[in-house]
C-alpha positions in Angstrom: 80.8 11.4 -83.1 83.0 8.5 -82.0 81.9 5.9 -79.6 84.4 5.1 -76.9 84.8 1.3 -76.4 86.7 -0.8 -73.9 87.9 -4.3 -74.4 87.0 -6.8 -71.7 87.3 -10.5 -71.1 85.0 -12.9 -69.3 86.2 -13.9 -65.9 86.3 -17.6 -65.0 83.2 -16.8 -62.8 81.3 -15.3 -65.8 82.3 -18.2 -68.0 80.9 -20.6 -65.3 77.7 -18.6 -65.2 77.3 -18.8 -68.9 77.9 -22.6 -68.8 75.4 -23.0 -65.9 72.8 -21.0 -67.9 73.4 -23.3 -70.9 73.1 -26.4 -68.6 69.9 -25.1 -67.0 68.3 -24.3 -70.4 69.2 -27.8 -71.7 67.9 -29.6 -68.6 64.7 -27.7 -68.5 64.3 -27.5 -72.3 64.0 -23.7 -72.0 65.2 -20.8 -74.1 68.6 -19.5 -72.9 68.1 -16.0 -74.3 66.1 -14.5 -71.5 68.6 -15.7 -68.9 71.5 -14.2 -70.9 69.7 -10.9 -71.4 69.0 -10.8 -67.7 72.7 -11.0 -66.7 74.0 -8.0 -64.8 77.8 -7.5 -65.1 80.5 -5.7 -63.2 84.1 -5.1 -64.5 87.1 -5.5 -62.2 90.5 -3.9 -62.3 91.8 -6.6 -64.7 89.1 -5.7 -67.2 87.3 -8.9 -66.6 83.5 -9.1 -66.5 81.7 -10.8 -63.5 78.1 -11.8 -63.5 76.3 -10.3 -60.5 73.3 -12.6 -60.8 74.4 -16.0 -62.0 71.8 -18.7 -62.5 71.1 -21.4 -59.9 70.8 -24.9 -61.1 69.1 -27.4 -58.8 69.3 -31.2 -59.2 66.9 -33.8 -57.7 68.9 -36.3 -55.8 68.1 -39.9 -56.6 69.8 -43.2 -56.0 71.7 -44.0 -59.2 73.5 -47.1 -58.1 76.8 -45.7 -56.8 79.6 -47.8 -55.3 77.8 -48.1 -51.9 74.8 -49.8 -53.5 76.8 -52.4 -55.5 76.1 -56.0 -54.7 79.0 -58.3 -53.7 
């Protein structure tokens, strides 16, 4: 019995979701595997995969001494 396979590529959106998952795992010092295993995909007409549930990364906003806080 032969298994029928299809070649697909990651869309820019899916690649961004992968990068966000990596960033989130590094920032929170968490394992990335559960996030990647939880990804749900959809394929478009161009045979590109899209992530239906990309991770959300939140950053705490703190004053870091941008141009507006520079002393003259």
